[in-house]
C-alpha positions, 0 to 999 in steps of 0.5 A: 553172716559171713563177716559175723560169723564165718569169718571169726570161726575160720579165724579160730578154728585156724588157731585151734588147728595150729596148737594155739591153746587159749582164744579171745572171742569179741561177741556181743552183750546179747549173744543168744544163739536162741534168739530171733534177732538175726545178729545176737543169734548170729553171735550167740551161734559163733560163741557155741561154735567157738567153745567147741574147739579145742582150745585149753582156755576160751575168754568171751568178751560181751561189750556193748556197742563199740566206740572209736575212730572209724576208717569209714564214715558210719553215720547211722552208727554214729547217730546209734552211739549219740542216742544210746549215749543219751539213753544210758545218761538217763539210766536206760539200757545200761547193758548196752552201754558203748564202749571204747574200741581201746577199752575192749582191747585192754580187756582182752589182754587182761583176759589173756592173763586170767587163769581159767575160761570164761564169759565177761559180760560187759561191766566185767569187760569195763573192769578188766580194761582197768 
């Protein structure tokens, strides 16, 4: 909770208090503040809390599982990515399609250029990254 909510909310709150007018939040494909799943609920609660801050514009990106190079070796994550990519190839769980972290970064930059607040689904995150 500390990593997925507290730290991220604290950064957003500090930004708002210092006059930052727009904010980009990386959330999760299934974020839902009412979910029974801890991670999904935490991400949903974070979205609700950040939207309550006085930003002029907030862009929330809901990517799938992040793919890319890591400093730490995360065997379980690599196995999960391998499995998810296989399931995607046969048409399953497309809503959770892994996305390279570099594409999420490009999508963040594109979202900043948009004129309005928005929540971007996984498909929209891929489009923003083009």
